[in-house]
N, C-alpha and C positions, 0 to 999 in steps of 0.2 A: 230447419232446427233453430236458426237465429231468431225467428218469429216467436218460437215457443220460449226461448231463453229471455227474449225481451219481455214477454208476459210475465214470467216468473220473477224477473228482477225489477219490475216496475209495480206490480200489483200485490206483492206479499211482504212488504216491509224490508228490513234490512236482512240480507242473506250473508252468512258467514263463509260459505264455500260452495264451489261447484266441482263435482267429481265426475269425471268422464271415464267411460269404459267402452271397449269394443274395437278400438283401432287396430288391435292385433289380429282381428278377423279379417281385415282388408288393409294390409300394410301398405299397399301400393296406391291406395286411393288418395286423391287430394282433398284433404278435410278443411282446407281453408282455416287453418288454425289461427293465423295472424289476425284475420278478420274477426273470428269469433272471440278470441281472447281480448282483442281491443274493444269489442262491444261490451263484454262483461266488465271490464275495468272502467269503461266510460260510464256505464249505468250505475255501478256500485264500486267505487275505487278501492274499498277495503276488502272486497271478496278475494278469497284464496282459491286459486284455480290449479287443478291437477288432473292428470290423465293416466289411467292404467294401460299405457301403450307398450310397456316392456322395453322402452328405449330410453336413451338419455333425454333429460328435459329439453323442451323446445322453448324459444323465447316467448315470454307471456305466462309461463307456468310458475306458480309461487311455491310449490313443494313437489318433491319427487316421491313416487310410490313404488313399492316392490311387492309383486304378488306371491303370496305363500313363502316368503323368504325374507331373511333379514338383509339389510343393505350390504351389498357386496358378497352375499353368501354363495350364490350360484349353485344351490344345492337341489333345486327342484325343476330346473329347465324351462322356467317361465321367463327368466330375465337374463338370457345369456349375453346379450349385447350391452348391458347396463353397467356403468361405472357409478361410483357414489359422487354425487355432486355436492356443491357447498350450500344447497338449498335445504330447508327443513325436510326431514325424511318421514315416511310412513310405510308401515308393513300392513298389507291387507290380509286378514286372518278370517277363519270361520270358527264357529262354536259347535263343532261336532267331533266325532272321533277320528277325523282325518289327520289331525296333528295334535301334538301335545300343547294345547292352547294355554294352559296355566304357565308352564315354564317359558313358552315363547313370548307371552305377554310381558313376563319379568325381563326377558333379555331385551325386547324392544324398548322398554322404558329405560333400562340401564344403558342402552346404546343411544340414548337421546332421540328415540324414534317414536312417533305416535302410532296408534294401532287402529286400523279400521276393521271393525268386528262385524262379520255377517251374522245377524242374529234375528231371523224373521219369526213372526208368530206361527203357531200351530193352527190346526183346523178350527179350533174353537176360539181363535183370536187371542190365545194365551201364549206367552213367551215359554220356550222350552226351558226346562229346569237348568240345562247346561248354561243358559245365558246369565244366570245369577239373580238374586232376589231383586236387584235394582234395575233390571232390563227396562221396565216400563218408563223409568226416568232417564234412559240412555246413560246410565251411570256405570262406567267400567269397574267400579269398586266391587260390585257383586261378583265380577270375574276374578279380579286381582285378589280378593280377600280369602279365596279358598285354598290355594296351593299348599299352605303348610298346615292345613286341618284345623286352624284355630281362628280364622278370620282376622289375624293380625298383620299378615303381609301388607295390608293396605297402608300401614304406618310407613313401610319402607318404600312405597311407591306413590302415594298421594302427596300432592303439594310440592313435589320437587319441580324445579325448573324444567320444562319439557325439552328445551333445546340444550340444556347444560345439565342433564340428569346423571351422566355417567360418574361413577365413583372414581377414586384415586387409583384403583387397581384395574389394569386392562382385563377384558374378558379372557377366560382361559377355558380348557376342556372341562373344568369343574363347575363353572358358572360365571357370575358377574357381580359387580358392586354398584350400590347406589350411595348417595350421601345426602344428608340434610343437616346443615350447620356442622357441629362437632361430632355427629354420629355417622359412622360408615356401616352400611348394611351389606354383609356378605351373603349373597344368594348362592347357596350350594345346591346346584340342580343335578349334577351328574358326578357323583364322587362316592366310591365304595371304601375308601381307606378311612382310618380312624384319625389321621393326622393330615392337616392341610397347611402347606407352606405358603406364605404370601410375602411379596417384597415389602420394602420399607413404606411406611405410610407417611403423610405429611408431618404428623406429630406422634409422640409415644401414645400407646394406648393404656388407659387407666382402668378400664373394665370391659368385660365381654359378657353378654347375656343372650340366651336363646329366646328369639322373639315370640315364639308360640306360648311360652309359659313364664318367661322372665327368669328362669334358672340360670345360674352362673355357668360360663363355659371356661374351661381351662385354656390358658394360653401362655406362651413364653416368648420373650423377646431373644432373637438370635442374631448373629451377625448377618446383616444384609436383609433383615426382615422380621417376620413373625410366624409362629407356628401355632395353629389352632387345633384342639382336640374336638373333632367333629361329633356332634350328638348322633345317636343311632337314628336311622330313617324310619319313620312310622309308615304302616301300610298305605294310609291315605294321604300321604305327604308327597308333594312334588318339590317344593322349595323350602329347604331348610335355611332359615335366615338367622344369622348371628350378627347382633348389633354391637359394634365396637364404639366405645366412648373415648374420644381422643382427649388429650390433655389440652387445657385452655392455651390459646395463643398468648405468647409473651411480648 
């Protein structure tokens, strides 16, 4: 395998990352990781190396991945021995009916986690419709843009710092937050109530709008936080996003 890796990393220009898989099938095998990782970083020092081995990271790995689960989630049985490291994080997902891919992609972004999306071509070498319109360009915006039924969720996910993407409110059973500048995006993924209470934000909120159509959202400041009147869920909607505009910093 080292010979094949050497060929790939010397004959095909700059390589951004090398993603290994399959160690979980033979966990007791000596995979010579130290030798292989040293070779990769020697040939291309900038390359990011990761392995889907369902264990804590080994020396020489540059990011940590979690299969079919959010970091530290332990909900699928694939990563029972893993803890969350200080390395950049990745969630490996599919684009079919196995999981709620729309909401999970939102959560991974909000938890400062990248998403590896399995999105292979169909028999006619065309990408499945579930992969989104931008699949041919490997652009996850086609996936992220759909969950609110409007194509505008992309505003709340694109362009945010991948490793510092999480908003000021910790993830809860209702969903997550992301933030760009003075705008906090509240992603309501699983909430049947009409009112949603949030803790105090860094600064007072001056306006709230529903991202899908720009309509105003009622809110009120209360002791210890904020209460939102959550808009009704549409049949084709996974992610109701409320954009909160904060007061300018003083």
